[in-house]
KOLTIKOL-833313 format. One line per 10 residues: for each residue x, y, z of N, C-alpha, C, O. Coordinates in Angstrom, 2 decimals. Example, Ala and Ser with C-alpha at 12.3 -4.5 7.8 and 13.67 -1.06 7.14 Angstrom:
13.19,-5.69,7.80,12.30,-4.50,7.80,13.20,-3.30,7.80,14.24,-3.32,8.46  12.85,-2.25,7.08,13.67,-1.06,7.14,12.90,0.03,7.87,13.41,1.14,8.04
% end
This chain:
0.80,-1.21,0.00,0.00,0.00,0.00,0.85,1.27,0.00,0.30,2.37,-0.02  2.15,1.13,0.02,3.00,2.30,0.17,2.90,3.25,-1.03,3.11,4.45,-0.88  2.57,2.71,-2.20,2.48,3.55,-3.39,1.08,4.09,-3.62,0.87,4.88,-4.54  0.11,3.68,-2.80,-1.25,4.14,-2.99,-1.43,5.53,-2.42,-0.67,5.97,-1.56  -2.44,6.22,-2.90,-2.77,7.51,-2.34,-3.35,7.32,-0.95,-3.90,6.27,-0.62  -3.22,8.37,-0.14,-3.62,8.25,1.26,-4.56,9.38,1.64,-4.30,10.54,1.33  -5.66,9.03,2.32,-6.67,10.01,2.70,-7.04,9.83,4.16,-7.09,8.70,4.66  -7.31,10.94,4.85,-7.85,10.93,6.21,-9.31,11.34,6.11,-9.62,12.42,5.61  -10.20,10.48,6.59,-11.63,10.78,6.61,-12.06,10.92,8.07,-12.07,9.95,8.82  -12.41,12.14,8.45,-12.79,12.43,9.83,-14.31,12.32,9.95,-15.05,13.00,9.24
-14.77,11.46,10.85,-16.20,11.22,11.01,-16.65,10.08,10.12,-17.54,10.26,9.29  -16.04,8.91,10.29,-16.25,7.79,9.37,-17.02,6.63,10.00,-17.02,5.53,9.44  -17.64,6.83,11.12,-18.26,5.72,11.83,-19.57,5.25,11.20,-19.97,4.10,11.39  -20.25,6.14,10.45,-21.53,5.76,9.84,-21.85,6.70,8.70,-21.11,7.65,8.43  -22.96,6.44,8.02,-23.46,7.35,7.00,-22.47,7.64,5.89,-21.82,6.74,5.37  -22.38,8.92,5.53,-21.53,9.33,4.42,-20.05,9.07,4.70,-19.32,8.65,3.81  -19.60,9.32,5.92,-18.20,9.07,6.26,-17.81,7.62,6.09,-16.74,7.32,5.57  -18.68,6.71,6.53,-18.43,5.28,6.36,-18.48,4.90,4.89,-17.68,4.10,4.41  -19.45,5.49,4.17,-19.55,5.23,2.73,-18.31,5.67,1.98,-17.85,4.98,1.07  -17.77,6.83,2.36,-16.55,7.32,1.72,-15.35,6.43,2.05,-14.48,6.22,1.20
-15.30,5.91,3.27,-14.22,4.99,3.63,-14.24,3.76,2.73,-13.21,3.35,2.21  -15.41,3.19,2.55,-15.54,2.02,1.68,-15.19,2.36,0.23,-14.52,1.60,-0.46  -15.67,3.53,-0.22,-15.45,3.92,-1.62,-13.97,4.14,-1.92,-13.46,3.62,-2.91  -13.28,4.90,-1.07,-11.86,5.17,-1.33,-11.02,3.91,-1.17,-10.09,3.69,-1.94  -11.33,3.07,-0.17,-10.59,1.82,-0.01,-10.79,0.93,-1.24,-9.85,0.27,-1.69  -12.01,0.91,-1.77,-12.29,0.13,-2.96,-11.58,0.64,-4.19,-11.37,-0.11,-5.15  -11.19,1.92,-4.18,-10.47,2.52,-5.30,-8.95,2.37,-5.15,-8.18,2.87,-5.99  -8.52,1.70,-4.09,-7.10,1.47,-3.91,-6.38,2.48,-3.05,-5.15,2.45,-2.95  -7.12,3.40,-2.43,-6.50,4.36,-1.51,-6.24,3.70,-0.16,-6.92,2.75,0.22  -5.26,4.22,0.56,-5.10,3.88,1.97,-5.91,4.90,2.76,-5.71,6.11,2.61
-6.81,4.42,3.60,-7.75,5.29,4.31,-7.45,5.27,5.81,-7.46,4.21,6.44  -7.20,6.45,6.37,-7.17,6.62,7.81,-8.54,7.17,8.19,-8.87,8.31,7.85  -9.33,6.37,8.89,-10.73,6.70,9.17,-10.92,6.94,10.67,-10.51,6.12,11.49  -11.55,8.06,11.01,-11.70,8.37,12.43,-13.12,8.11,12.92,-14.09,8.20,12.17  -13.19,7.78,14.19,-14.45,7.59,14.89,-14.34,8.26,16.26,-13.25,8.40,16.80  -15.48,8.67,16.82,-15.48,9.18,18.20,-15.61,8.03,19.18,-14.92,8.00,20.20  -16.50,7.09,18.88,-16.70,5.89,19.69,-16.67,4.69,18.75,-16.90,4.84,17.55  -16.40,3.49,19.26,-16.26,2.32,18.41,-17.47,2.09,17.51,-18.61,2.16,17.95  -17.20,1.82,16.23,-18.24,1.62,15.23,-18.10,0.24,14.61,-17.07,-0.09,14.03  -19.15,-0.57,14.74,-19.13,-1.91,14.14,-19.02,-1.81,12.62,-18.31,-2.60,11.99
-19.72,-0.84,12.03,-19.69,-0.68,10.58,-18.30,-0.36,10.07,-17.87,-0.89,9.04  -17.58,0.50,10.79,-16.23,0.86,10.38,-15.29,-0.32,10.53,-14.41,-0.53,9.69  -15.45,-1.08,11.59,-14.61,-2.26,11.77,-14.88,-3.32,10.71,-13.95,-4.00,10.26  -16.12,-3.45,10.30,-16.44,-4.38,9.21,-15.76,-3.93,7.92,-15.22,-4.75,7.17  -15.78,-2.62,7.66,-15.13,-2.09,6.46,-13.63,-2.30,6.52,-13.00,-2.64,5.51  -13.04,-2.12,7.70,-11.60,-2.31,7.85,-11.21,-3.77,7.60,-10.18,-4.04,6.99  -12.05,-4.71,8.08,-11.76,-6.13,7.85,-11.90,-6.48,6.37,-11.09,-7.23,5.82  -12.93,-5.95,5.73,-13.17,-6.26,4.33,-12.05,-5.74,3.44,-11.67,-6.39,2.47  -11.52,-4.56,3.78,-10.51,-3.92,2.93,-9.10,-3.99,3.52,-8.22,-3.25,3.10  -8.90,-4.87,4.49,-7.59,-5.00,5.14,-6.48,-5.20,4.11,-6.65,-6.01,3.20
-5.35,-4.50,4.24,-4.97,-3.55,5.28,-5.17,-2.08,4.87,-4.45,-1.21,5.35  -6.12,-1.81,3.99,-6.25,-0.47,3.41,-6.87,0.54,4.37,-6.74,1.75,4.16  -7.56,0.07,5.41,-8.26,0.98,6.32,-7.63,0.92,7.71,-7.51,-0.14,8.32  -7.25,2.09,8.17,-6.65,2.25,9.51,-7.58,3.12,10.34,-7.98,4.20,9.89  -7.93,2.68,11.54,-8.91,3.40,12.37,-8.21,4.18,13.47,-7.33,3.66,14.16  -8.61,5.46,13.64,-8.12,6.29,14.73,-9.32,6.90,15.46,-10.42,6.96,14.91  -9.10,7.33,16.69,-10.16,7.96,17.48,-9.96,9.46,17.49,-8.86,9.94,17.77  -11.02,10.22,17.17,-10.89,11.67,17.04,-12.26,12.32,17.24,-13.28,11.78,16.81  -12.25,13.47,17.91,-13.46,14.27,18.11,-13.13,15.70,17.71,-12.24,16.32,18.30  -13.83,16.23,16.72,-13.48,17.57,16.22,-13.66,18.67,17.26,-13.09,19.75,17.13
-14.45,18.40,18.30,-14.66,19.41,19.35,-13.62,19.30,20.46,-13.65,20.09,21.41  -12.70,18.33,20.35,-11.66,18.13,21.38,-10.28,18.08,20.73,-9.85,17.02,20.27  -9.58,19.22,20.69,-8.26,19.26,20.05,-7.27,18.25,20.61,-6.37,17.82,19.90  -7.42,17.87,21.88,-6.47,16.92,22.47,-6.54,15.56,21.78,-5.60,14.77,21.89  -7.64,15.27,21.06,-7.77,13.96,20.42,-7.06,13.90,19.07,-6.85,12.81,18.53  -6.68,15.05,18.52,-6.00,15.01,17.23,-4.65,15.72,17.21,-4.00,15.77,16.16  -4.23,16.28,18.34,-2.96,17.01,18.35,-1.76,16.13,18.05,-0.77,16.61,17.51  -1.84,14.84,18.38,-0.71,13.95,18.11,-0.77,13.24,16.77,0.13,12.47,16.43  -1.83,13.51,16.00,-2.01,12.78,14.75,-0.97,13.15,13.70,-0.50,12.29,12.95  -0.61,14.42,13.66,0.38,14.86,12.66,1.71,14.15,12.85,2.35,13.74,11.88
2.14,14.02,14.11,3.41,13.35,14.36,3.30,11.85,14.10,4.29,11.21,13.72  2.11,11.29,14.30,1.91,9.86,14.07,1.94,9.52,12.58,2.58,8.55,12.17  1.26,10.32,11.77,1.17,10.03,10.34,2.27,10.71,9.54,2.69,10.20,8.50  2.74,11.86,10.04,3.83,12.56,9.38,3.37,13.71,8.49,2.33,13.62,7.84  4.15,14.79,8.49,3.85,15.92,7.62,3.98,15.52,6.16,4.87,14.76,5.78  3.08,16.04,5.34,3.12,15.74,3.92,2.82,14.30,3.57,3.22,13.82,2.51  2.11,13.60,4.46,1.86,12.17,4.24,0.53,11.89,3.54,0.30,10.77,3.09  -0.34,12.90,3.44,-1.69,12.69,2.92,-1.91,13.40,1.59,-1.39,14.48,1.35  -2.70,12.76,0.74,-3.12,13.39,-0.51,-4.42,14.16,-0.32,-4.67,15.13,-1.04  -5.24,13.75,0.64,-6.52,14.42,0.87,-6.98,14.23,2.31,-6.64,13.24,2.96
-7.75,15.20,2.78,-8.44,15.11,4.07,-9.90,15.49,3.82,-10.18,16.50,3.18  -10.81,14.69,4.34,-12.23,15.04,4.32,-12.71,15.16,5.76,-12.62,14.20,6.53  -13.22,16.33,6.11,-13.75,16.56,7.46,-15.27,16.43,7.36,-15.96,17.31,6.86  -15.77,15.31,7.86,-17.19,14.98,7.77,-17.77,14.94,9.18,-17.90,13.87,9.77  -18.12,16.10,9.70,-18.68,16.17,11.05,-19.88,17.09,11.03,-19.82,18.17,10.44  -20.96,16.68,11.65,-22.11,17.57,11.65,-23.30,17.00,12.39,-23.52,15.79,12.43  -24.08,17.91,12.97,-25.34,17.57,13.62,-26.41,18.53,13.10,-26.09,19.59,12.56  -27.66,18.16,13.25,-28.75,19.04,12.80,-28.90,20.23,13.74,-29.25,21.33,13.32  -28.64,20.00,15.01,-28.88,21.05,16.01,-30.21,20.84,16.69,-30.90,19.85,16.43  -30.57,21.77,17.55,-31.80,21.65,18.34,-33.02,21.40,17.45,-33.11,21.94,16.35
-33.95,20.57,17.93,-35.12,20.19,17.14,-35.94,21.39,16.68,-36.51,21.36,15.59  -36.00,22.43,17.50,-36.86,23.57,17.15,-36.29,24.40,16.00,-37.04,25.09,15.31  -34.96,24.36,15.79,-34.30,25.05,14.67,-34.69,26.53,14.58,-34.78,27.09,13.49  -34.92,27.15,15.70,-35.45,28.52,15.72,-34.50,29.48,16.42,-34.07,29.23,17.55  -34.16,30.58,15.74,-33.31,31.59,16.34,-33.96,32.21,17.57,-33.28,32.58,18.53  -35.30,32.34,17.54,-36.01,32.94,18.67,-35.92,32.10,19.93,-35.85,32.63,21.04  -35.93,30.78,19.76,-35.92,29.88,20.92,-34.52,29.45,21.34,-34.35,28.79,22.36  -33.52,29.82,20.57,-32.17,29.31,20.78,-31.59,29.71,22.14,-31.65,30.88,22.53  -31.04,28.74,22.83,-30.29,29.03,24.06,-28.80,29.15,23.73,-28.35,28.71,22.67  -28.07,29.76,24.65,-26.63,29.89,24.43,-25.97,28.53,24.27,-25.06,28.37,23.45
-26.43,27.54,25.04,-25.85,26.20,24.98,-26.13,25.53,23.63,-25.25,24.88,23.07  -27.35,25.70,23.12,-27.70,25.10,21.83,-26.89,25.73,20.69,-26.42,25.03,19.79  -26.74,27.04,20.75,-25.95,27.74,19.73,-24.50,27.27,19.77,-23.90,26.96,18.73  -23.94,27.21,20.97,-22.53,26.80,21.11,-22.32,25.38,20.60,-21.32,25.10,19.95  -23.27,24.50,20.90,-23.11,23.09,20.52,-23.10,22.91,19.01,-22.23,22.23,18.47  -24.07,23.51,18.31,-24.14,23.31,16.86,-23.00,24.02,16.14,-22.47,23.51,15.15  -22.61,25.21,16.63,-21.53,25.94,15.96,-20.18,25.28,16.20,-19.33,25.24,15.31  -19.98,24.76,17.39,-18.71,24.08,17.68,-18.58,22.81,16.85,-17.50,22.52,16.32  -19.68,22.04,16.75,-19.64,20.76,16.05,-19.60,20.93,14.53,-18.90,20.19,13.85  -20.36,21.89,14.00,-20.53,22.01,12.55,-19.59,23.00,11.88,-19.33,22.89,10.69
-19.08,23.97,12.64,-18.29,25.03,12.01,-16.89,25.16,12.62,-15.90,24.84,11.97  -16.81,25.61,13.85,-15.50,25.89,14.44,-14.67,24.63,14.66,-13.46,24.65,14.43  -15.30,23.54,15.11,-14.55,22.30,15.30,-13.95,21.78,14.01,-12.75,21.51,13.96  -14.76,21.62,12.94,-14.20,21.17,11.67,-13.12,22.10,11.11,-12.10,21.63,10.61  -13.34,23.41,11.20,-12.35,24.35,10.68,-11.05,24.27,11.48,-9.96,24.35,10.91  -11.18,24.11,12.78,-9.99,24.04,13.63,-9.17,22.79,13.35,-7.95,22.85,13.28  -9.86,21.64,13.19,-9.11,20.41,12.90,-8.52,20.48,11.50,-7.40,20.00,11.28  -9.24,21.06,10.55,-8.71,21.19,9.20,-7.45,22.03,9.16,-6.48,21.69,8.49  -7.48,23.12,9.89,-6.30,24.01,9.93,-5.14,23.34,10.66,-3.99,23.45,10.24  -5.44,22.63,11.75,-4.39,21.99,12.54,-3.69,20.87,11.76,-2.49,20.66,11.92
-4.46,20.17,10.92,-3.90,19.02,10.20,-3.43,19.37,8.79,-2.97,18.50,8.05  -3.55,20.62,8.42,-3.14,21.06,7.08,-1.70,20.66,6.74,-1.44,20.28,5.60  -0.74,20.74,7.69,0.63,20.34,7.35,0.76,18.87,6.95,1.77,18.49,6.35  -0.24,18.04,7.27,-0.18,16.63,6.90,-0.43,16.42,5.42,-0.13,15.36,4.88  -0.99,17.44,4.75,-1.27,17.32,3.32,-0.03,17.63,2.49,0.75,18.52,2.82  0.14,16.87,1.43,1.18,17.18,0.47,0.85,18.48,-0.25,-0.31,18.87,-0.31  1.85,19.15,-0.79,1.60,20.28,-1.68,0.75,19.79,-2.84,1.02,18.75,-3.43  -0.28,20.57,-3.18,-1.20,20.14,-4.23,-2.27,19.19,-3.75,-3.02,18.64,-4.57  -2.37,18.98,-2.44,-3.39,18.09,-1.89,-4.76,18.75,-1.83,-4.96,19.85,-2.34  -5.71,18.06,-1.20,-7.09,18.53,-1.13,-7.60,18.46,0.30,-7.48,17.42,0.96
-8.18,19.56,0.77,-8.84,19.61,2.07,-10.32,19.87,1.82,-10.69,20.92,1.30  -11.16,18.91,2.18,-12.59,19.01,1.89,-13.41,19.00,3.18,-13.14,18.21,4.09  -14.40,19.88,3.24,-15.32,19.94,4.38,-16.71,19.54,3.90,-17.17,20.00,2.86  -17.39,18.68,4.67,-18.74,18.28,4.31,-19.70,19.39,4.72,-19.98,19.59,5.91  -20.19,20.10,3.73,-21.10,21.20,3.97,-22.51,20.78,3.56,-22.90,19.63,3.78  -23.27,21.69,2.97,-24.64,21.41,2.57,-25.14,22.53,1.68,-24.68,23.67,1.78  -26.08,22.20,0.81,-26.76,23.23,0.04,-27.41,24.25,0.96,-27.60,25.41,0.59  -27.75,23.82,2.18,-28.35,24.74,3.16,-27.35,25.78,3.64,-27.72,26.73,4.33  -26.06,25.59,3.28,-25.07,26.60,3.60,-24.94,27.67,2.52,-24.04,28.51,2.59  -25.82,27.65,1.53,-25.83,28.66,0.48,-26.82,29.76,0.82,-28.02,29.50,0.93
-26.34,30.99,0.99,-27.24,32.11,1.24,-28.12,32.35,0.02,-29.31,32.66,0.16  -27.54,32.21,-1.17,-28.30,32.45,-2.40,-29.48,31.49,-2.53,-30.51,31.86,-3.10  -29.35,30.29,-2.02,-30.38,29.28,-2.19,-31.39,29.25,-1.03,-32.41,28.56,-1.12  -31.12,29.98,0.03,-31.91,29.83,1.25,-33.38,30.18,1.07,-33.73,31.18,0.45  -34.24,29.31,1.62,-35.67,29.56,1.64,-36.18,29.74,3.06,-37.38,29.72,3.31  -35.24,29.91,4.00,-35.62,30.06,5.40,-35.79,28.71,6.08,-35.72,27.67,5.44  -36.02,28.75,7.39,-36.15,27.53,8.16,-34.81,26.89,8.47,-33.77,27.33,7.97  -34.83,25.87,9.29,-33.62,25.15,9.72,-32.50,26.12,10.08,-31.37,25.99,9.61  -32.83,27.09,10.90,-31.91,28.20,11.15,-30.61,27.78,11.82,-29.55,28.30,11.48  -30.68,26.83,12.77,-29.45,26.36,13.41,-28.51,25.76,12.37,-27.34,26.12,12.28
-29.05,24.83,11.60,-28.24,24.08,10.64,-27.72,24.98,9.53,-26.54,24.92,9.19  -28.58,25.83,8.97,-28.17,26.71,7.89,-27.04,27.66,8.32,-26.04,27.79,7.62  -27.20,28.30,9.45,-26.20,29.26,9.91,-24.86,28.57,10.18,-23.80,29.13,9.89  -24.91,27.36,10.73,-23.66,26.64,11.03,-22.92,26.27,9.74,-21.69,26.32,9.70  -23.65,25.89,8.70,-23.00,25.51,7.44,-22.51,26.73,6.66,-21.47,26.66,6.01  -23.24,27.84,6.72,-22.73,29.09,6.14,-21.41,29.47,6.82,-20.46,29.88,6.16  -21.38,29.33,8.13,-20.17,29.66,8.89,-19.01,28.74,8.51,-17.88,29.20,8.37  -19.30,27.47,8.34,-18.26,26.52,7.93,-17.68,26.92,6.58,-16.47,26.90,6.40  -18.55,27.29,5.64,-18.07,27.70,4.32,-17.17,28.93,4.40,-16.14,29.01,3.73  -17.55,29.88,5.23,-16.74,31.08,5.40,-15.38,30.74,5.98,-14.35,31.25,5.53
-15.37,29.88,6.99,-14.11,29.48,7.61,-13.23,28.69,6.63,-12.01,28.86,6.62  -13.86,27.85,5.82,-13.12,27.08,4.81,-12.47,28.00,3.79,-11.31,27.81,3.41  -13.21,29.00,3.34,-12.67,29.97,2.39,-11.49,30.71,3.01,-10.49,30.97,2.33  -11.60,31.03,4.28,-10.50,31.71,4.97,-9.25,30.85,5.07,-8.14,31.36,4.90  -9.43,29.55,5.33,-8.29,28.64,5.37,-7.62,28.58,4.00,-6.40,28.56,3.90  -8.44,28.56,2.96,-7.91,28.53,1.60,-7.04,29.75,1.33,-5.92,29.62,0.82  -7.53,30.91,1.66,-6.82,32.15,1.36,-5.59,32.34,2.23,-4.54,32.77,1.74  -5.72,32.02,3.51,-4.65,32.37,4.46,-3.59,31.29,4.65,-2.44,31.61,4.93  -3.95,30.02,4.49,-3.00,28.95,4.77,-2.76,27.98,3.61,-1.62,27.58,3.37  -3.83,27.59,2.89,-3.71,26.47,1.95,-3.17,26.85,0.58,-2.41,26.10,-0.03
-3.55,28.03,0.11,-3.23,28.41,-1.27,-1.73,28.46,-1.54,-1.29,28.17,-2.65  -0.96,28.82,-0.54,0.48,28.98,-0.74,1.17,27.65,-1.07,2.28,27.64,-1.60  0.50,26.54,-0.74,1.06,25.21,-1.10,0.20,24.51,-2.15,0.26,23.29,-2.28  -0.59,25.27,-2.89,-1.44,24.73,-3.96,-2.42,23.70,-3.46,-2.81,22.80,-4.20  -2.83,23.81,-2.19,-3.84,22.90,-1.63,-5.22,23.47,-1.94,-5.52,24.61,-1.59  -6.05,22.67,-2.59,-7.41,23.11,-2.90,-8.33,22.80,-1.73,-8.27,21.71,-1.15  -9.17,23.75,-1.38,-10.13,23.59,-0.29,-11.54,23.51,-0.89,-11.93,24.35,-1.70  -12.28,22.49,-0.49,-13.62,22.27,-1.00,-14.65,22.30,0.12,-14.40,21.78,1.21  -15.80,22.91,-0.15,-17.01,22.69,0.65,-17.90,21.80,-0.20,-18.23,22.16,-1.33  -18.29,20.66,0.33,-19.01,19.65,-0.45,-20.47,19.53,-0.01,-20.76,19.44,1.19
-21.37,19.54,-0.98,-22.77,19.21,-0.72,-23.00,17.78,-1.18,-22.89,17.50,-2.37  -23.32,16.87,-0.26,-23.43,15.46,-0.63,-24.73,15.08,-1.32,-24.91,13.94,-1.74  -25.65,16.05,-1.44,-26.99,15.74,-1.91,-27.89,15.40,-0.73,-27.45,15.35,0.42  -29.15,15.17,-1.03,-30.10,14.73,0.01,-29.99,13.22,0.09,-30.51,12.50,-0.77  -29.31,12.73,1.14,-28.86,11.35,1.18,-29.63,10.55,2.22,-30.01,11.07,3.27  -29.86,9.29,1.92,-30.59,8.39,2.81,-29.71,7.94,3.98,-29.23,6.80,4.02  -29.52,8.86,4.92,-28.77,8.58,6.14,-29.70,8.82,7.34,-30.87,9.15,7.16  -29.16,8.66,8.56,-29.95,8.97,9.75,-30.41,10.42,9.72,-31.53,10.73,10.15  -29.55,11.32,9.22,-29.91,12.73,9.17,-30.85,13.03,8.01,-31.81,13.78,8.16  -30.58,12.44,6.85,-31.37,12.71,5.66,-32.73,12.04,5.65,-33.68,12.54,5.05
-32.82,10.89,6.33,-34.08,10.17,6.40,-34.28,9.22,5.23,-33.57,9.31,4.23  -35.24,8.30,5.37,-35.45,7.26,4.36,-36.05,7.78,3.05,-35.98,7.09,2.03  -36.64,8.97,3.06,-37.27,9.51,1.85,-36.33,10.36,1.01,-36.73,10.94,0.00  -35.07,10.44,1.43,-34.08,11.24,0.69,-33.93,10.70,-0.73,-34.26,9.55,-1.02  -33.41,11.55,-1.62,-33.46,11.25,-3.05,-32.34,10.34,-3.55,-32.50,9.70,-4.59  -31.21,10.26,-2.84,-30.12,9.40,-3.31,-29.58,8.53,-2.19,-29.72,8.84,-1.01  -28.95,7.43,-2.58,-28.37,6.51,-1.60,-26.99,7.01,-1.16,-26.39,7.87,-1.80  -26.52,6.44,-0.06,-25.17,6.75,0.41,-24.15,6.39,-0.67,-23.20,7.14,-0.91  -24.35,5.25,-1.32,-23.39,4.81,-2.35,-23.33,5.79,-3.51,-22.24,6.10,-4.00  -24.49,6.27,-3.96,-24.52,7.23,-5.08,-23.81,8.52,-4.71,-23.03,9.06,-5.50
-24.08,9.02,-3.51,-23.44,10.25,-3.06,-21.94,10.07,-2.94,-21.17,10.92,-3.39  -21.52,8.98,-2.33,-20.09,8.78,-2.07,-19.29,8.51,-3.33,-18.12,8.89,-3.42  -19.90,7.86,-4.31,-19.24,7.68,-5.60,-18.95,9.03,-6.23,-17.84,9.28,-6.71  -19.95,9.91,-6.22,-19.76,11.25,-6.78,-18.77,12.08,-5.99,-17.92,12.76,-6.57  -18.87,12.05,-4.66,-17.95,12.82,-3.82,-16.51,12.36,-4.02,-15.60,13.19,-4.09  -16.31,11.06,-4.11,-14.96,10.54,-4.33,-14.42,10.99,-5.68,-13.24,11.31,-5.80  -15.28,11.02,-6.70,-14.85,11.52,-8.01,-14.39,12.97,-7.91,-13.36,13.34,-8.48  -15.16,13.79,-7.19,-14.82,15.21,-7.05,-13.47,15.37,-6.35,-12.63,16.15,-6.78  -13.28,14.62,-5.26,-12.03,14.73,-4.49,-10.85,14.23,-5.31,-9.78,14.83,-5.29  -11.03,13.14,-6.03,-9.93,12.59,-6.84,-9.48,13.57,-7.93,-8.29,13.62,-8.27
-10.40,14.32,-8.46,-10.08,15.25,-9.54,-9.58,16.60,-9.02,-9.07,17.41,-9.80  -9.70,16.85,-7.73,-9.31,18.15,-7.16,-7.80,18.20,-6.91,-7.11,17.19,-6.99  -7.33,19.41,-6.61,-5.93,19.59,-6.24,-4.97,19.35,-7.38,-5.31,19.54,-8.55  -3.79,18.92,-7.02,-2.72,18.72,-8.00,-1.66,19.79,-7.85,-1.97,20.91,-7.44  -0.41,19.48,-8.18,0.69,20.42,-7.97,0.58,21.70,-8.78,1.22,22.70,-8.45  -0.22,21.68,-9.84,-0.36,22.88,-10.66,-1.76,23.49,-10.57,-2.16,24.27,-11.43  -2.50,23.12,-9.52,-3.87,23.58,-9.40,-3.96,25.05,-8.97,-4.95,25.73,-9.25  -2.91,25.52,-8.29,-2.96,26.88,-7.76,-3.79,27.01,-6.51,-4.01,28.12,-6.01  -4.26,25.87,-5.99,-5.07,25.91,-4.78,-6.44,26.50,-5.07,-7.06,26.18,-6.08  -6.91,27.35,-4.18,-8.22,27.97,-4.35,-9.30,27.25,-3.59,-9.07,26.23,-2.94
-10.50,27.80,-3.68,-11.64,27.30,-2.92,-12.83,27.10,-3.84,-13.08,27.92,-4.73  -13.57,26.01,-3.64,-14.80,25.77,-4.40,-15.88,25.20,-3.48,-15.60,24.42,-2.57  -17.13,25.61,-3.74,-18.32,25.08,-3.07,-19.08,24.31,-4.15,-19.66,24.92,-5.05  -19.08,22.97,-4.06,-19.63,22.13,-5.12,-20.47,21.00,-4.55,-20.35,20.65,-3.38  -21.34,20.43,-5.40,-22.10,19.26,-4.98,-21.41,17.97,-5.39,-20.31,17.99,-5.94  -22.08,16.86,-5.12,-21.45,15.56,-5.35,-21.27,15.23,-6.82,-20.61,14.24,-7.15  -21.83,16.02,-7.71,-21.59,15.83,-9.15,-20.50,16.76,-9.66,-20.13,16.70,-10.84  -19.97,17.63,-8.78,-18.96,18.59,-9.18,-19.52,19.93,-9.63,-18.77,20.82,-10.01  -20.85,20.07,-9.58,-21.48,21.33,-10.01,-21.30,22.41,-8.94,-21.50,22.15,-7.75  -20.92,23.61,-9.38,-20.70,24.72,-8.46,-22.00,25.17,-7.81,-23.04,25.22,-8.46
-21.91,25.50,-6.52,-23.07,26.02,-5.77,-22.80,27.48,-5.43,-21.71,27.79,-4.96  -23.75,28.37,-5.65,-23.53,29.78,-5.31,-23.50,30.00,-3.80,-24.22,29.35,-3.05  -22.64,30.92,-3.39,-22.62,31.29,-1.98,-23.95,31.91,-1.57,-24.12,32.29,-0.41
% end
């Protein structure tokens, strides 16, 4: 596996993160997949694709869980990082009803935590690598129809922070930064009536990530869906 490309997928215990782990391992990548708590699904994937999948424990809201990862894996050891962390937020999804604790929880988990881990692990990417954040069409101000205020605001914030990482840290090493919309996916969050399967979404997302970056890409930032189509801010 030493000659294969290497990716870190943060938040791989279920849903899209687990689907991406299976997809990249199936494409011949070496996958470092993180979980917060033990996941039977991730362990099954690791056994099926042994030795292509390596499991680590990480929580984007706790820097102490990933501070040693760079020294463990090594600087410049990764071709791509996908930060896949997110919650819907309080059930009421209302700015009027929001408590300080509810606001802090959704923003830390969906925006500041992912941005902080992305920035901290940026040195692990090779020049010309790809740093991708799992965002949402709901993070587009241009597309907003209102509602889901907790979730929408957190994803808008994530996109802004991702763009900032691109401009201030990533571009100088030709690292491309992506905000990804996975589509409306049949996961615990998306529900059974969602329009596409995890496999369909992850196949498209993997295609987008594989085509991104490169030593002559010039870096930059893009907000795109799982088909590679640009989404307006």
